[in-house]
C-alpha positions, 0 to 999 in steps of 0.5 A, spaced: 491 475 544 492 481 539 487 487 540 481 488 536 482 491 529 480 498 528 474 500 525 475 501 518 474 508 516 468 511 511 472 511 505 474 518 502 476 519 495 483 516 495 481 509 499 474 509 494 480 510 488 485 505 491 480 500 492 478 501 485 485 501 482 487 494 486 482 491 483 479 488 488 485 484 490 486 488 496 480 490 501 483 497 504 481 499 510 484 505 512 490 510 512 496 508 516 500 515 514 505 517 509 511 521 508 515 526 503 513 520 497 507 515 499 502 514 503 501 507 506 494 504 508 492 498 512 489 493 507 487 485 507 488 481 502 481 479 499 482 472 499 487 470 503 484 474 509 491 476 510 494 483 513 498 488 508 500 495 508 499 498 501 504 503 500 502 508 494 506 514 490 503 520 491 499 523 485 504 529 484 509 525 484 507 520 480 507 523 474 515 524 474 519 518 471 524 519 475 520 518 481 516 512 479 523 508 478 526 510 484 518 507 488 520 501 484 527 500 485 525 501 493 520 495 491 525 491 488 530 492 493 525 490 499 523 485 496 529 482 497 530 483 504 527 477 509 527 479 516 521 478 521 521 486 522 521 488 515 514 486 511 515 482 505 513 485 499 508 481 496 505 485 490 508 491 485 504 494 480 502 501 476 495 504 475 492 509 471 
């Protein structure tokens, strides 16, 4: 039995902007955490109703071409991984 999902946070400006940037493909529920390079959000695929993790490069790093390239390469490398304990990469995109 799975635990009941946590209630969605009241969207802050970052979550509202992320919802707009994904064009409605994903329903962004809440921030899960982050690190030095990115923030990770819990989301759901709008049509398939499947859970997702959205990893978003920090805005102060997004202006750096080298960091954008690094982030893209990380997504490409992770997309080649297939393991039950690794989240599959299902999408990659650029906004703004």
